[in-house]
C-alpha positions as CSV (number, residue, x, y, z in Angstrom):
1,X,0.0,0.0,0.0
2,X,1.4,3.4,-1.0
3,X,-1.1,5.9,0.5
4,X,-4.4,6.1,2.4
5,X,-6.6,9.2,2.5
6,X,-9.6,8.6,4.8
7,X,-12.6,10.6,6.0
8,X,-14.5,9.1,9.0
9,X,-17.7,10.5,10.5
10,X,-19.4,9.2,13.6
11,X,-22.9,8.4,12.5
12,X,-22.7,4.7,13.2
13,X,-22.1,3.0,16.5
14,X,-18.9,1.0,16.9
15,X,-18.9,-2.8,16.5
16,X,-15.2,-3.3,16.8
17,X,-12.6,-5.0,18.9
18,X,-8.8,-5.1,19.4
19,X,-6.8,-2.1,18.4
20,X,-9.6,-0.8,16.1
21,X,-11.9,-0.4,19.1
22,X,-9.3,1.5,21.1
23,X,-8.5,3.7,18.1
24,X,-12.2,4.4,17.5
25,X,-12.8,5.2,21.2
26,X,-9.9,7.6,21.2
27,X,-11.1,9.4,18.1
28,X,-14.7,9.7,19.5
29,X,-13.2,11.0,22.9
30,X,-11.8,13.9,20.9
31,X,-15.4,14.8,20.0
32,X,-14.8,15.6,16.3
33,X,-17.6,16.0,13.8
34,X,-15.4,14.1,11.4
35,X,-11.9,12.7,11.4
36,X,-9.6,13.0,8.3
37,X,-6.3,11.3,8.0
38,X,-3.8,11.0,5.2
39,X,-0.8,8.5,5.3
40,X,1.8,8.4,2.6
41,X,4.5,6.0,1.7
42,X,6.4,5.5,-1.5
43,X,6.8,2.5,-3.9
44,X,10.3,2.1,-2.5
45,X,9.1,2.3,1.1
46,X,5.4,1.2,1.1
47,X,3.1,1.4,4.1
48,X,2.9,-1.7,6.3
49,X,-0.7,-2.9,6.7
50,X,-1.0,-5.2,9.8
51,X,-4.1,-7.2,10.4
52,X,-5.1,-5.3,13.6
53,X,-3.0,-2.2,13.0
54,X,-3.5,1.5,12.3
55,X,-4.1,1.3,8.5
56,X,-6.5,-1.6,8.6
57,X,-8.4,0.1,11.4
58,X,-8.7,3.3,9.4
59,X,-9.9,1.4,6.4
60,X,-12.5,-0.6,8.3
61,X,-13.8,2.5,10.1
62,X,-14.0,4.4,6.8
63,X,-16.0,1.6,5.2
64,X,-18.8,1.9,7.7
65,X,-18.5,5.6,8.6
66,X,-17.1,7.5,5.7
67,X,-14.9,6.9,2.7
68,X,-11.3,6.1,1.9
69,X,-9.1,6.5,-1.1
70,X,-6.0,4.4,-1.3
71,X,-3.1,3.8,-3.8
72,X,-2.1,0.2,-3.8
73,X,0.4,-2.0,-5.6
74,X,-1.2,-5.5,-5.6
75,X,2.0,-7.4,-6.6
76,X,5.7,-6.5,-6.7
77,X,6.5,-4.9,-10.0
78,X,2.8,-4.3,-10.9
79,X,1.4,-0.8,-11.6
80,X,-0.2,1.4,-9.0
81,X,-4.0,1.2,-8.6
82,X,-6.3,3.8,-7.1
83,X,-9.2,2.5,-5.0
84,X,-11.8,5.2,-4.1
85,X,-14.9,4.2,-2.1
86,X,-16.6,7.5,-2.2
87,X,-18.9,6.5,-5.1
88,X,-18.9,2.8,-4.6
89,X,-21.0,0.7,-2.1
90,X,-19.5,-1.9,0.1
91,X,-19.4,-5.3,-1.6
92,X,-20.9,-8.0,0.7
93,X,-19.7,-11.5,0.2
94,X,-21.8,-14.2,1.9
95,X,-19.8,-17.2,3.1
96,X,-22.7,-19.6,2.7
97,X,-26.5,-19.5,2.1
98,X,-28.6,-20.7,5.0
99,X,-32.2,-21.6,4.2
100,X,-32.6,-19.1,1.3
101,X,-30.8,-16.1,-0.1
102,X,-33.3,-13.5,1.2
103,X,-33.1,-14.7,4.9
104,X,-29.3,-15.1,4.6
105,X,-28.9,-11.5,3.3
106,X,-31.3,-10.1,5.8
107,X,-29.5,-11.8,8.7
108,X,-26.1,-10.7,7.5
109,X,-27.2,-7.0,7.1
110,X,-28.9,-7.1,10.4
111,X,-25.8,-8.5,12.1
112,X,-23.6,-5.8,10.5
113,X,-25.9,-2.8,11.0
114,X,-28.0,-3.9,14.0
115,X,-27.6,-0.8,16.0
116,X,-27.7,1.8,13.2
117,X,-31.5,2.1,13.2
118,X,-32.9,3.6,16.4
119,X,-36.5,2.6,15.4
120,X,-35.9,-1.1,16.1
């Protein structure tokens, strides 16, 4: 990963754990309307993206609470690729269908966004 430019708002409640939960709590404790962060590396010195680290947390929080633009190099010696989520929805991949597609999709969406609707 070469760069990450993320915008995070706080409209959704947190459903996180590990470092991401701590990072999200500390951001919310600062009481911002939104949180913008930009991290840059170079092709020679790319960013390190650990599983429960800073960059992965920023990307995950941006997915549910904002948007992210990243420049990545998928393989060594390949070209740079820009990924921008501002105009694209999250792609949901279901690991398995239980009963039927409608109930599986409903249950997955409910599990992901269960506390986003205060009318429930």
